[in-house]
N, CA, C and O atoms as a Maestro MAE file, in Angstrom:
{
 s_m_m2io_version
 :::
 2.0.0
}

f_m_ct {
 s_m_title
 :::
 protein
 m_atom[344] {
  # First column is atom index #
  i_m_mmod_type
  r_m_x_coord
  r_m_y_coord
  r_m_z_coord
  i_m_residue_number
  s_m_chain_name
  s_m_pdb_residue_name
  s_m_pdb_atom_name
  i_m_atomic_number
  :::
  1 25 0.553 5.432 11.422 1 A "UNK " " N  " 7
  2 3 0.337 5.456 9.992 1 A "UNK " " CA " 6
  3 2 1.504 4.736 9.333 1 A "UNK " " C  " 6
  4 15 2.669 5.006 9.628 1 A "UNK " " O  " 8
  5 25 1.173 3.822 8.441 2 A "UNK " " N  " 7
  6 3 2.219 3.071 7.752 2 A "UNK " " CA " 6
  7 2 2.506 3.623 6.368 2 A "UNK " " C  " 6
  8 15 1.848 4.566 5.929 2 A "UNK " " O  " 8
  9 25 3.480 3.047 5.675 3 A "UNK " " N  " 7
  10 3 3.838 3.524 4.339 3 A "UNK " " CA " 6
  11 2 2.913 3.017 3.238 3 A "UNK " " C  " 6
  12 15 3.036 3.435 2.087 3 A "UNK " " O  " 8
  13 25 1.986 2.117 3.580 4 A "UNK " " N  " 7
  14 3 1.083 1.555 2.581 4 A "UNK " " CA " 6
  15 2 -0.277 2.199 2.616 4 A "UNK " " C  " 6
  16 15 -0.628 2.901 3.565 4 A "UNK " " O  " 8
  17 25 -1.043 1.953 1.569 5 A "UNK " " N  " 7
  18 3 -2.388 2.494 1.505 5 A "UNK " " CA " 6
  19 2 -3.137 1.959 0.304 5 A "UNK " " C  " 6
  20 15 -2.681 1.042 -0.379 5 A "UNK " " O  " 8
  21 25 -4.296 2.550 0.061 6 A "UNK " " N  " 7
  22 3 -5.163 2.155 -1.043 6 A "UNK " " CA " 6
  23 2 -5.334 3.334 -1.988 6 A "UNK " " C  " 6
  24 15 -5.558 4.463 -1.553 6 A "UNK " " O  " 8
  25 25 -5.227 3.064 -3.278 7 A "UNK " " N  " 7
  26 3 -5.408 4.097 -4.293 7 A "UNK " " CA " 6
  27 2 -6.900 4.345 -4.473 7 A "UNK " " C  " 6
  28 15 -7.626 3.475 -4.954 7 A "UNK " " O  " 8
  29 25 -7.355 5.533 -4.088 8 A "UNK " " N  " 7
  30 3 -8.780 5.868 -4.144 8 A "UNK " " CA " 6
  31 2 -9.196 6.390 -5.516 8 A "UNK " " C  " 6
  32 15 -10.290 6.085 -5.992 8 A "UNK " " O  " 8
  33 25 -8.337 7.167 -6.145 9 A "UNK " " N  " 7
  34 3 -8.568 7.675 -7.500 9 A "UNK " " CA " 6
  35 2 -7.233 8.157 -8.044 9 A "UNK " " C  " 6
  36 15 -6.279 8.335 -7.287 9 A "UNK " " O  " 8
  37 25 -7.162 8.367 -9.351 10 A "UNK " " N  " 7
  38 3 -5.896 8.792 -9.950 10 A "UNK " " CA " 6
  39 2 -6.141 9.444 -11.300 10 A "UNK " " C  " 6
  40 15 -7.213 9.322 -11.893 10 A "UNK " " O  " 8
  41 25 -5.113 10.142 -11.767 11 A "UNK " " N  " 7
  42 3 -5.091 10.714 -13.114 11 A "UNK " " CA " 6
  43 2 -3.720 10.464 -13.710 11 A "UNK " " C  " 6
  44 15 -2.712 10.456 -13.003 11 A "UNK " " O  " 8
  45 25 -3.693 10.263 -15.011 12 A "UNK " " N  " 7
  46 3 -2.441 10.211 -15.756 12 A "UNK " " CA " 6
  47 2 -2.375 11.511 -16.544 12 A "UNK " " C  " 6
  48 15 -3.242 11.791 -17.371 12 A "UNK " " O  " 8
  49 25 -1.349 12.294 -16.282 13 A "UNK " " N  " 7
  50 3 -1.248 13.636 -16.852 13 A "UNK " " CA " 6
  51 2 -0.222 13.634 -17.979 13 A "UNK " " C  " 6
  52 15 0.881 13.106 -17.839 13 A "UNK " " O  " 8
  53 25 -0.616 14.241 -19.103 14 A "UNK " " N  " 7
  54 3 0.225 14.231 -20.299 14 A "UNK " " CA " 6
  55 2 0.656 15.621 -20.743 14 A "UNK " " C  " 6
  56 15 0.915 15.840 -21.927 14 A "UNK " " O  " 8
  57 25 0.735 16.556 -19.814 15 A "UNK " " N  " 7
  58 3 1.238 17.883 -20.173 15 A "UNK " " CA " 6
  59 2 2.361 18.259 -19.212 15 A "UNK " " C  " 6
  60 15 2.381 17.804 -18.068 15 A "UNK " " O  " 8
  61 25 3.295 19.089 -19.676 16 A "UNK " " N  " 7
  62 3 4.455 19.441 -18.847 16 A "UNK " " CA " 6
  63 2 4.047 20.156 -17.561 16 A "UNK " " C  " 6
  64 15 3.043 20.866 -17.511 16 A "UNK " " O  " 8
  65 25 4.850 19.948 -16.537 17 A "UNK " " N  " 7
  66 3 4.581 20.519 -15.222 17 A "UNK " " CA " 6
  67 2 5.915 20.798 -14.539 17 A "UNK " " C  " 6
  68 15 6.774 19.919 -14.462 17 A "UNK " " O  " 8
  69 25 6.085 22.004 -14.052 18 A "UNK " " N  " 7
  70 3 7.284 22.337 -13.281 18 A "UNK " " CA " 6
  71 2 6.989 22.042 -11.814 18 A "UNK " " C  " 6
  72 15 6.100 22.649 -11.216 18 A "UNK " " O  " 8
  73 25 7.734 21.114 -11.246 19 A "UNK " " N  " 7
  74 3 7.554 20.739 -9.847 19 A "UNK " " CA " 6
  75 2 8.016 21.903 -8.971 19 A "UNK " " C  " 6
  76 15 9.190 22.270 -9.018 19 A "UNK " " O  " 8
  77 25 7.118 22.494 -8.171 20 A "UNK " " N  " 7
  78 3 7.509 23.652 -7.361 20 A "UNK " " CA " 6
  79 2 8.533 23.322 -6.274 20 A "UNK " " C  " 6
  80 15 9.211 24.219 -5.773 20 A "UNK " " O  " 8
  81 25 8.650 22.049 -5.906 21 A "UNK " " N  " 7
  82 3 9.610 21.669 -4.874 21 A "UNK " " CA " 6
  83 2 11.021 21.536 -5.426 21 A "UNK " " C  " 6
  84 15 11.995 21.781 -4.715 21 A "UNK " " O  " 8
  85 25 11.134 21.144 -6.708 22 A "UNK " " N  " 7
  86 3 12.459 20.927 -7.293 22 A "UNK " " CA " 6
  87 2 12.822 21.961 -8.351 22 A "UNK " " C  " 6
  88 15 14.002 22.169 -8.634 22 A "UNK " " O  " 8
  89 25 11.820 22.613 -8.938 23 A "UNK " " N  " 7
  90 3 12.067 23.547 -10.030 23 A "UNK " " CA " 6
  91 2 12.323 22.854 -11.355 23 A "UNK " " C  " 6
  92 15 12.639 23.507 -12.350 23 A "UNK " " O  " 8
  93 25 12.186 21.525 -11.375 24 A "UNK " " N  " 7
  94 3 12.433 20.746 -12.583 24 A "UNK " " CA " 6
  95 2 11.119 20.312 -13.225 24 A "UNK " " C  " 6
  96 15 10.112 20.122 -12.543 24 A "UNK " " O  " 8
  97 25 11.148 20.160 -14.540 25 A "UNK " " N  " 7
  98 3 9.962 19.671 -15.240 25 A "UNK " " CA " 6
  99 2 9.830 18.171 -15.015 25 A "UNK " " C  " 6
  100 15 10.793 17.421 -15.177 25 A "UNK " " O  " 8
  101 25 8.633 17.741 -14.642 26 A "UNK " " N  " 7
  102 3 8.388 16.308 -14.464 26 A "UNK " " CA " 6
  103 2 8.258 15.667 -15.835 26 A "UNK " " C  " 6
  104 15 7.637 16.243 -16.729 26 A "UNK " " O  " 8
  105 25 8.835 14.484 -16.015 27 A "UNK " " N  " 7
  106 3 8.674 13.808 -17.300 27 A "UNK " " CA " 6
  107 2 7.214 13.404 -17.503 27 A "UNK " " C  " 6
  108 15 6.540 12.998 -16.556 27 A "UNK " " O  " 8
  109 25 6.736 13.515 -18.722 28 A "UNK " " N  " 7
  110 3 5.357 13.132 -19.022 28 A "UNK " " CA " 6
  111 2 5.348 11.778 -19.719 28 A "UNK " " C  " 6
  112 15 6.303 11.473 -20.432 28 A "UNK " " O  " 8
  113 25 4.344 10.970 -19.555 29 A "UNK " " N  " 7
  114 3 3.243 11.213 -18.628 29 A "UNK " " CA " 6
  115 2 3.675 10.957 -17.187 29 A "UNK " " C  " 6
  116 15 4.658 10.261 -16.932 29 A "UNK " " O  " 8
  117 25 2.927 11.528 -16.260 30 A "UNK " " N  " 7
  118 3 3.150 11.241 -14.849 30 A "UNK " " CA " 6
  119 2 1.794 11.007 -14.194 30 A "UNK " " C  " 6
  120 15 0.760 11.454 -14.691 30 A "UNK " " O  " 8
  121 25 1.821 10.310 -13.087 31 A "UNK " " N  " 7
  122 3 0.584 9.976 -12.395 31 A "UNK " " CA " 6
  123 2 0.435 10.752 -11.106 31 A "UNK " " C  " 6
  124 15 1.413 11.089 -10.439 31 A "UNK " " O  " 8
  125 25 -0.804 11.023 -10.775 32 A "UNK " " N  " 7
  126 3 -1.129 11.696 -9.523 32 A "UNK " " CA " 6
  127 2 -2.334 10.978 -8.943 32 A "UNK " " C  " 6
  128 15 -3.325 10.756 -9.639 32 A "UNK " " O  " 8
  129 25 -2.253 10.617 -7.680 33 A "UNK " " N  " 7
  130 3 -3.334 9.854 -7.079 33 A "UNK " " CA " 6
  131 2 -3.719 10.365 -5.710 33 A "UNK " " C  " 6
  132 15 -3.005 11.156 -5.093 33 A "UNK " " O  " 8
  133 25 -4.854 9.899 -5.256 34 A "UNK " " N  " 7
  134 3 -5.329 10.164 -3.899 34 A "UNK " " CA " 6
  135 2 -5.217 8.839 -3.150 34 A "UNK " " C  " 6
  136 15 -5.837 7.844 -3.526 34 A "UNK " " O  " 8
  137 25 -4.420 8.843 -2.089 35 A "UNK " " N  " 7
  138 3 -4.123 7.619 -1.350 35 A "UNK " " CA " 6
  139 2 -4.745 7.679 0.030 35 A "UNK " " C  " 6
  140 15 -4.616 8.677 0.740 35 A "UNK " " O  " 8
  141 25 -5.423 6.596 0.407 36 A "UNK " " N  " 7
  142 3 -5.952 6.425 1.756 36 A "UNK " " CA " 6
  143 2 -4.913 5.606 2.517 36 A "UNK " " C  " 6
  144 15 -4.852 4.384 2.374 36 A "UNK " " O  " 8
  145 25 -4.095 6.282 3.326 37 A "UNK " " N  " 7
  146 3 -3.019 5.605 4.045 37 A "UNK " " CA " 6
  147 2 -3.562 4.677 5.122 37 A "UNK " " C  " 6
  148 15 -4.568 4.979 5.764 37 A "UNK " " O  " 8
  149 25 -2.892 3.550 5.316 38 A "UNK " " N  " 7
  150 3 -3.262 2.608 6.368 38 A "UNK " " CA " 6
  151 2 -3.155 3.286 7.727 38 A "UNK " " C  " 6
  152 15 -2.156 3.944 8.017 38 A "UNK " " O  " 8
  153 25 -4.175 3.130 8.558 39 A "UNK " " N  " 7
  154 3 -4.155 3.680 9.906 39 A "UNK " " CA " 6
  155 2 -4.456 5.158 9.979 39 A "UNK " " C  " 6
  156 15 -4.190 5.792 11.001 39 A "UNK " " O  " 8
  157 25 -5.010 5.724 8.911 40 A "UNK " " N  " 7
  158 3 -5.265 7.163 8.867 40 A "UNK " " CA " 6
  159 2 -6.633 7.410 8.234 40 A "UNK " " C  " 6
  160 15 -7.032 6.701 7.311 40 A "UNK " " O  " 8
  161 25 -7.344 8.409 8.729 41 A "UNK " " N  " 7
  162 3 -8.653 8.744 8.170 41 A "UNK " " CA " 6
  163 2 -8.581 9.804 7.080 41 A "UNK " " C  " 6
  164 15 -9.592 10.110 6.447 41 A "UNK " " O  " 8
  165 25 -7.399 10.369 6.854 42 A "UNK " " N  " 7
  166 3 -7.239 11.425 5.854 42 A "UNK " " CA " 6
  167 2 -6.719 10.851 4.547 42 A "UNK " " C  " 6
  168 15 -6.059 9.811 4.529 42 A "UNK " " O  " 8
  169 25 -7.022 11.540 3.452 43 A "UNK " " N  " 7
  170 3 -6.519 11.153 2.143 43 A "UNK " " CA " 6
  171 2 -5.300 12.004 1.799 43 A "UNK " " C  " 6
  172 15 -5.235 13.181 2.155 43 A "UNK " " O  " 8
  173 25 -4.340 11.404 1.109 44 A "UNK " " N  " 7
  174 3 -3.102 12.087 0.755 44 A "UNK " " CA " 6
  175 2 -2.954 12.128 -0.762 44 A "UNK " " C  " 6
  176 15 -2.855 11.079 -1.398 44 A "UNK " " O  " 8
  177 25 -2.936 13.322 -1.352 45 A "UNK " " N  " 7
  178 3 -2.647 13.410 -2.786 45 A "UNK " " CA " 6
  179 2 -1.134 13.351 -3.010 45 A "UNK " " C  " 6
  180 15 -0.372 14.014 -2.307 45 A "UNK " " O  " 8
  181 25 -0.706 12.555 -3.991 46 A "UNK " " N  " 7
  182 3 0.735 12.454 -4.242 46 A "UNK " " CA " 6
  183 2 0.985 11.859 -5.621 46 A "UNK " " C  " 6
  184 15 0.076 11.341 -6.269 46 A "UNK " " O  " 8
  185 25 2.253 11.947 -6.057 47 A "UNK " " N  " 7
  186 3 2.661 11.399 -7.343 47 A "UNK " " CA " 6
  187 2 2.668 9.875 -7.296 47 A "UNK " " C  " 6
  188 15 2.873 9.272 -6.243 47 A "UNK " " O  " 8
  189 25 2.440 9.265 -8.460 48 A "UNK " " N  " 7
  190 3 2.456 7.815 -8.604 48 A "UNK " " CA " 6
  191 2 3.550 7.406 -9.574 48 A "UNK " " C  " 6
  192 15 3.848 8.128 -10.525 48 A "UNK " " O  " 8
  193 25 4.150 6.243 -9.333 49 A "UNK " " N  " 7
  194 3 5.060 5.636 -10.301 49 A "UNK " " CA " 6
  195 2 4.188 5.019 -11.384 49 A "UNK " " C  " 6
  196 15 3.382 4.131 -11.106 49 A "UNK " " O  " 8
  197 25 4.346 5.479 -12.600 50 A "UNK " " N  " 7
  198 3 3.494 4.949 -13.670 50 A "UNK " " CA " 6
  199 2 4.338 4.344 -14.778 50 A "UNK " " C  " 6
  200 15 4.162 4.683 -15.948 50 A "UNK " " O  " 8
  201 25 5.249 3.454 -14.422 51 A "UNK " " N  " 7
  202 3 6.048 2.797 -15.442 51 A "UNK " " CA " 6
  203 2 5.143 2.089 -16.451 51 A "UNK " " C  " 6
  204 15 5.513 1.946 -17.616 51 A "UNK " " O  " 8
  205 25 3.968 1.648 -16.017 52 A "UNK " " N  " 7
  206 3 2.942 1.116 -16.927 52 A "UNK " " CA " 6
  207 2 1.588 1.604 -16.426 52 A "UNK " " C  " 6
  208 15 0.944 0.940 -15.614 52 A "UNK " " O  " 8
  209 25 1.159 2.768 -16.914 53 A "UNK " " N  " 7
  210 3 -0.070 3.380 -16.399 53 A "UNK " " CA " 6
  211 2 -1.326 2.579 -16.731 53 A "UNK " " C  " 6
  212 15 -2.374 2.814 -16.130 53 A "UNK " " O  " 8
  213 25 -1.246 1.642 -17.669 54 A "UNK " " N  " 7
  214 3 -2.426 0.831 -17.997 54 A "UNK " " CA " 6
  215 2 -2.764 -0.143 -16.872 54 A "UNK " " C  " 6
  216 15 -3.856 -0.711 -16.852 54 A "UNK " " O  " 8
  217 25 -1.841 -0.338 -15.941 55 A "UNK " " N  " 7
  218 3 -2.084 -1.261 -14.831 55 A "UNK " " CA " 6
  219 2 -2.616 -0.573 -13.580 55 A "UNK " " C  " 6
  220 15 -2.881 -1.240 -12.580 55 A "UNK " " O  " 8
  221 25 -2.779 0.763 -13.619 56 A "UNK " " N  " 7
  222 3 -3.343 1.470 -12.469 56 A "UNK " " CA " 6
  223 2 -4.839 1.203 -12.379 56 A "UNK " " C  " 6
  224 15 -5.534 1.158 -13.394 56 A "UNK " " O  " 8
  225 25 -5.328 1.026 -11.156 57 A "UNK " " N  " 7
  226 3 -6.759 0.807 -10.952 57 A "UNK " " CA " 6
  227 2 -7.153 1.297 -9.561 57 A "UNK " " C  " 6
  228 15 -6.395 1.163 -8.601 57 A "UNK " " O  " 8
  229 25 -8.334 1.858 -9.477 58 A "UNK " " N  " 7
  230 3 -8.867 2.283 -8.183 58 A "UNK " " CA " 6
  231 2 -8.979 1.058 -7.283 58 A "UNK " " C  " 6
  232 15 -9.417 -0.007 -7.720 58 A "UNK " " O  " 8
  233 25 -8.581 1.217 -6.024 59 A "UNK " " N  " 7
  234 3 -8.639 0.124 -5.062 59 A "UNK " " CA " 6
  235 2 -7.338 -0.646 -4.926 59 A "UNK " " C  " 6
  236 15 -7.219 -1.500 -4.048 59 A "UNK " " O  " 8
  237 25 -6.358 -0.360 -5.778 60 A "UNK " " N  " 7
  238 3 -5.078 -1.066 -5.682 60 A "UNK " " CA " 6
  239 2 -4.323 -0.668 -4.426 60 A "UNK " " C  " 6
  240 15 -4.468 0.442 -3.913 60 A "UNK " " O  " 8
  241 25 -3.519 -1.595 -3.949 61 A "UNK " " N  " 7
  242 3 -2.629 -1.321 -2.829 61 A "UNK " " CA " 6
  243 2 -1.381 -0.628 -3.355 61 A "UNK " " C  " 6
  244 15 -0.836 -1.003 -4.393 61 A "UNK " " O  " 8
  245 25 -0.937 0.393 -2.618 62 A "UNK " " N  " 7
  246 3 0.267 1.141 -2.981 62 A "UNK " " CA " 6
  247 2 1.141 1.301 -1.744 62 A "UNK " " C  " 6
  248 15 0.679 1.139 -0.615 62 A "UNK " " O  " 8
  249 25 2.412 1.624 -1.977 63 A "UNK " " N  " 7
  250 3 3.303 1.935 -0.862 63 A "UNK " " CA " 6
  251 2 4.213 3.082 -1.252 63 A "UNK " " C  " 6
  252 15 4.536 3.276 -2.424 63 A "UNK " " O  " 8
  253 25 4.620 3.836 -0.246 64 A "UNK " " N  " 7
  254 3 5.475 5.000 -0.458 64 A "UNK " " CA " 6
  255 2 6.889 4.575 -0.818 64 A "UNK " " C  " 6
  256 15 7.416 3.599 -0.284 64 A "UNK " " O  " 8
  257 25 7.491 5.320 -1.731 65 A "UNK " " N  " 7
  258 3 8.906 5.178 -2.068 65 A "UNK " " CA " 6
  259 2 9.576 6.455 -1.574 65 A "UNK " " C  " 6
  260 15 9.256 7.552 -2.032 65 A "UNK " " O  " 8
  261 25 10.503 6.303 -0.643 66 A "UNK " " N  " 7
  262 3 11.118 7.449 0.025 66 A "UNK " " CA " 6
  263 2 12.448 7.845 -0.605 66 A "UNK " " C  " 6
  264 15 13.113 7.043 -1.261 66 A "UNK " " O  " 8
  265 25 12.818 9.111 -0.386 67 A "UNK " " N  " 7
  266 3 14.157 9.587 -0.733 67 A "UNK " " CA " 6
  267 2 15.175 8.786 0.081 67 A "UNK " " C  " 6
  268 15 14.838 8.190 1.105 67 A "UNK " " O  " 8
  269 25 16.411 8.781 -0.383 68 A "UNK " " N  " 7
  270 3 17.489 8.156 0.385 68 A "UNK " " CA " 6
  271 2 17.586 8.859 1.735 68 A "UNK " " C  " 6
  272 15 17.339 10.061 1.833 68 A "UNK " " O  " 8
  273 25 17.949 8.105 2.779 69 A "UNK " " N  " 7
  274 3 17.966 8.666 4.141 69 A "UNK " " CA " 6
  275 2 18.782 9.945 4.250 69 A "UNK " " C  " 6
  276 15 18.383 10.874 4.953 69 A "UNK " " O  " 8
  277 25 19.912 10.006 3.570 70 A "UNK " " N  " 7
  278 3 20.761 11.197 3.689 70 A "UNK " " CA " 6
  279 2 20.151 12.429 3.018 70 A "UNK " " C  " 6
  280 15 20.604 13.549 3.252 70 A "UNK " " O  " 8
  281 25 19.129 12.227 2.186 71 A "UNK " " N  " 7
  282 3 18.474 13.349 1.498 71 A "UNK " " CA " 6
  283 2 17.142 13.751 2.129 71 A "UNK " " C  " 6
  284 15 16.503 14.696 1.666 71 A "UNK " " O  " 8
  285 25 16.718 13.053 3.169 72 A "UNK " " N  " 7
  286 3 15.419 13.345 3.779 72 A "UNK " " CA " 6
  287 2 15.472 14.595 4.647 72 A "UNK " " C  " 6
  288 15 16.487 14.904 5.271 72 A "UNK " " O  " 8
  289 25 14.332 15.314 4.668 73 A "UNK " " N  " 7
  290 3 14.244 16.565 5.430 73 A "UNK " " CA " 6
  291 2 13.079 16.557 6.416 73 A "UNK " " C  " 6
  292 15 12.750 17.599 6.982 73 A "UNK " " O  " 8
  293 25 12.455 15.412 6.629 74 A "UNK " " N  " 7
  294 3 11.256 15.250 7.469 74 A "UNK " " CA " 6
  295 2 10.072 16.043 6.932 74 A "UNK " " C  " 6
  296 15 9.239 16.511 7.709 74 A "UNK " " O  " 8
  297 25 9.990 16.197 5.631 75 A "UNK " " N  " 7
  298 3 8.871 16.881 4.978 75 A "UNK " " CA " 6
  299 2 8.133 15.893 4.078 75 A "UNK " " C  " 6
  300 15 8.630 14.801 3.801 75 A "UNK " " O  " 8
  301 25 6.967 16.278 3.634 76 A "UNK " " N  " 7
  302 3 6.176 15.432 2.738 76 A "UNK " " CA " 6
  303 2 6.949 15.092 1.467 76 A "UNK " " C  " 6
  304 15 6.719 14.048 0.856 76 A "UNK " " O  " 8
  305 25 7.858 15.966 1.074 77 A "UNK " " N  " 7
  306 3 8.653 15.716 -0.129 77 A "UNK " " CA " 6
  307 2 9.652 14.573 0.046 77 A "UNK " " C  " 6
  308 15 10.310 14.180 -0.917 77 A "UNK " " O  " 8
  309 25 9.776 14.034 1.259 78 A "UNK " " N  " 7
  310 3 10.598 12.840 1.461 78 A "UNK " " CA " 6
  311 2 9.989 11.635 0.753 78 A "UNK " " C  " 6
  312 15 10.690 10.665 0.467 78 A "UNK " " O  " 8
  313 25 8.692 11.688 0.468 79 A "UNK " " N  " 7
  314 3 8.044 10.640 -0.325 79 A "UNK " " CA " 6
  315 2 8.225 11.027 -1.788 79 A "UNK " " C  " 6
  316 15 7.680 12.036 -2.237 79 A "UNK " " O  " 8
  317 25 8.993 10.225 -2.537 80 A "UNK " " N  " 7
  318 3 9.215 10.514 -3.956 80 A "UNK " " CA " 6
  319 2 7.935 10.266 -4.747 80 A "UNK " " C  " 6
  320 15 7.535 11.082 -5.578 80 A "UNK " " O  " 8
  321 25 7.306 9.136 -4.479 81 A "UNK " " N  " 7
  322 3 6.067 8.756 -5.150 81 A "UNK " " CA " 6
  323 2 5.529 7.499 -4.470 81 A "UNK " " C  " 6
  324 15 6.160 6.956 -3.563 81 A "UNK " " O  " 8
  325 25 4.384 7.052 -4.906 82 A "UNK " " N  " 7
  326 3 3.824 5.783 -4.455 82 A "UNK " " CA " 6
  327 2 3.905 4.791 -5.601 82 A "UNK " " C  " 6
  328 15 3.690 5.146 -6.760 82 A "UNK " " O  " 8
  329 25 4.214 3.546 -5.270 83 A "UNK " " N  " 7
  330 3 4.249 2.500 -6.291 83 A "UNK " " CA " 6
  331 2 3.161 1.484 -6.001 83 A "UNK " " C  " 6
  332 15 2.784 1.255 -4.852 83 A "UNK " " O  " 8
  333 25 2.666 0.881 -7.071 84 A "UNK " " N  " 7
  334 3 1.607 -0.121 -6.957 84 A "UNK " " CA " 6
  335 2 2.206 -1.434 -6.471 84 A "UNK " " C  " 6
  336 15 3.261 -1.856 -6.947 84 A "UNK " " O  " 8
  337 25 1.535 -2.074 -5.528 85 A "UNK " " N  " 7
  338 3 1.932 -3.407 -5.068 85 A "UNK " " CA " 6
  339 2 1.155 -4.438 -5.884 85 A "UNK " " C  " 6
  340 15 -0.050 -4.296 -6.089 85 A "UNK " " O  " 8
  341 25 1.837 -5.449 -6.336 86 A "UNK " " N  " 7
  342 3 1.166 -6.471 -7.163 86 A "UNK " " CA " 6
  343 2 0.953 -7.726 -6.360 86 A "UNK " " C  " 6
  344 15 0.405 -8.702 -6.873 86 A "UNK " " O  " 8
  :::
 }
 m_bond[343] {
  # First column is bond index #
  i_m_from
  i_m_to
  i_m_order
  :::
  1 1 2 1
  2 2 3 1
  3 3 4 2
  4 3 5 1
  5 5 6 1
  6 6 7 1
  7 7 8 2
  8 7 9 1
  9 9 10 1
  10 10 11 1
  11 11 12 2
  12 11 13 1
  13 13 14 1
  14 14 15 1
  15 15 16 2
  16 15 17 1
  17 17 18 1
  18 18 19 1
  19 19 20 2
  20 19 21 1
  21 21 22 1
  22 22 23 1
  23 23 24 2
  24 23 25 1
  25 25 26 1
  26 26 27 1
  27 27 28 2
  28 27 29 1
  29 29 30 1
  30 30 31 1
  31 31 32 2
  32 31 33 1
  33 33 34 1
  34 34 35 1
  35 35 36 2
  36 35 37 1
  37 37 38 1
  38 38 39 1
  39 39 40 2
  40 39 41 1
  41 41 42 1
  42 42 43 1
  43 43 44 2
  44 43 45 1
  45 45 46 1
  46 46 47 1
  47 47 48 2
  48 47 49 1
  49 49 50 1
  50 50 51 1
  51 51 52 2
  52 51 53 1
  53 53 54 1
  54 54 55 1
  55 55 56 2
  56 55 57 1
  57 57 58 1
  58 58 59 1
  59 59 60 2
  60 59 61 1
  61 61 62 1
  62 62 63 1
  63 63 64 2
  64 63 65 1
  65 65 66 1
  66 66 67 1
  67 67 68 2
  68 67 69 1
  69 69 70 1
  70 70 71 1
  71 71 72 2
  72 71 73 1
  73 73 74 1
  74 74 75 1
  75 75 76 2
  76 75 77 1
  77 77 78 1
  78 78 79 1
  79 79 80 2
  80 79 81 1
  81 81 82 1
  82 82 83 1
  83 83 84 2
  84 83 85 1
  85 85 86 1
  86 86 87 1
  87 87 88 2
  88 87 89 1
  89 89 90 1
  90 90 91 1
  91 91 92 2
  92 91 93 1
  93 93 94 1
  94 94 95 1
  95 95 96 2
  96 95 97 1
  97 97 98 1
  98 98 99 1
  99 99 100 2
  100 99 101 1
  101 101 102 1
  102 102 103 1
  103 103 104 2
  104 103 105 1
  105 105 106 1
  106 106 107 1
  107 107 108 2
  108 107 109 1
  109 109 110 1
  110 110 111 1
  111 111 112 2
  112 111 113 1
  113 113 114 1
  114 114 115 1
  115 115 116 2
  116 115 117 1
  117 117 118 1
  118 118 119 1
  119 119 120 2
  120 119 121 1
  121 121 122 1
  122 122 123 1
  123 123 124 2
  124 123 125 1
  125 125 126 1
  126 126 127 1
  127 127 128 2
  128 127 129 1
  129 129 130 1
  130 130 131 1
  131 131 132 2
  132 131 133 1
  133 133 134 1
  134 134 135 1
  135 135 136 2
  136 135 137 1
  137 137 138 1
  138 138 139 1
  139 139 140 2
  140 139 141 1
  141 141 142 1
  142 142 143 1
  143 143 144 2
  144 143 145 1
  145 145 146 1
  146 146 147 1
  147 147 148 2
  148 147 149 1
  149 149 150 1
  150 150 151 1
  151 151 152 2
  152 151 153 1
  153 153 154 1
  154 154 155 1
  155 155 156 2
  156 155 157 1
  157 157 158 1
  158 158 159 1
  159 159 160 2
  160 159 161 1
  161 161 162 1
  162 162 163 1
  163 163 164 2
  164 163 165 1
  165 165 166 1
  166 166 167 1
  167 167 168 2
  168 167 169 1
  169 169 170 1
  170 170 171 1
  171 171 172 2
  172 171 173 1
  173 173 174 1
  174 174 175 1
  175 175 176 2
  176 175 177 1
  177 177 178 1
  178 178 179 1
  179 179 180 2
  180 179 181 1
  181 181 182 1
  182 182 183 1
  183 183 184 2
  184 183 185 1
  185 185 186 1
  186 186 187 1
  187 187 188 2
  188 187 189 1
  189 189 190 1
  190 190 191 1
  191 191 192 2
  192 191 193 1
  193 193 194 1
  194 194 195 1
  195 195 196 2
  196 195 197 1
  197 197 198 1
  198 198 199 1
  199 199 200 2
  200 199 201 1
  201 201 202 1
  202 202 203 1
  203 203 204 2
  204 203 205 1
  205 205 206 1
  206 206 207 1
  207 207 208 2
  208 207 209 1
  209 209 210 1
  210 210 211 1
  211 211 212 2
  212 211 213 1
  213 213 214 1
  214 214 215 1
  215 215 216 2
  216 215 217 1
  217 217 218 1
  218 218 219 1
  219 219 220 2
  220 219 221 1
  221 221 222 1
  222 222 223 1
  223 223 224 2
  224 223 225 1
  225 225 226 1
  226 226 227 1
  227 227 228 2
  228 227 229 1
  229 229 230 1
  230 230 231 1
  231 231 232 2
  232 231 233 1
  233 233 234 1
  234 234 235 1
  235 235 236 2
  236 235 237 1
  237 237 238 1
  238 238 239 1
  239 239 240 2
  240 239 241 1
  241 241 242 1
  242 242 243 1
  243 243 244 2
  244 243 245 1
  245 245 246 1
  246 246 247 1
  247 247 248 2
  248 247 249 1
  249 249 250 1
  250 250 251 1
  251 251 252 2
  252 251 253 1
  253 253 254 1
  254 254 255 1
  255 255 256 2
  256 255 257 1
  257 257 258 1
  258 258 259 1
  259 259 260 2
  260 259 261 1
  261 261 262 1
  262 262 263 1
  263 263 264 2
  264 263 265 1
  265 265 266 1
  266 266 267 1
  267 267 268 2
  268 267 269 1
  269 269 270 1
  270 270 271 1
  271 271 272 2
  272 271 273 1
  273 273 274 1
  274 274 275 1
  275 275 276 2
  276 275 277 1
  277 277 278 1
  278 278 279 1
  279 279 280 2
  280 279 281 1
  281 281 282 1
  282 282 283 1
  283 283 284 2
  284 283 285 1
  285 285 286 1
  286 286 287 1
  287 287 288 2
  288 287 289 1
  289 289 290 1
  290 290 291 1
  291 291 292 2
  292 291 293 1
  293 293 294 1
  294 294 295 1
  295 295 296 2
  296 295 297 1
  297 297 298 1
  298 298 299 1
  299 299 300 2
  300 299 301 1
  301 301 302 1
  302 302 303 1
  303 303 304 2
  304 303 305 1
  305 305 306 1
  306 306 307 1
  307 307 308 2
  308 307 309 1
  309 309 310 1
  310 310 311 1
  311 311 312 2
  312 311 313 1
  313 313 314 1
  314 314 315 1
  315 315 316 2
  316 315 317 1
  317 317 318 1
  318 318 319 1
  319 319 320 2
  320 319 321 1
  321 321 322 1
  322 322 323 1
  323 323 324 2
  324 323 325 1
  325 325 326 1
  326 326 327 1
  327 327 328 2
  328 327 329 1
  329 329 330 1
  330 330 331 1
  331 331 332 2
  332 331 333 1
  333 333 334 1
  334 334 335 1
  335 335 336 2
  336 335 337 1
  337 337 338 1
  338 338 339 1
  339 339 340 2
  340 339 341 1
  341 341 342 1
  342 342 343 1
  343 343 344 2
  :::
 }
}
C-alpha cells in the first residue's frame, strides 16, 4: 500500500470539533474524505488539507502527509491529513 490514493467522497465541515486524539479543537472549516489507497481494496476515512476547499473534487488524486519521523508512533494518527495532488 502506498501513500497515494483517490478521493472517493468528501465533506467540508463548518462546526467546531474536538479531536479525540489530540484533545484540541480543529480549526474550521476542515475537510474529511474517504480515500481509496493505491494497492488496497479498503477505503480509509481521514482528514483533508483544505487550504482551498473549492478545488476538492471526487476522483482527485491525494497523498498522505505524515507527522515528522521523531513524532511518529506507528499508528493511523501518524497521517496528519491527505493533500490533493495537482
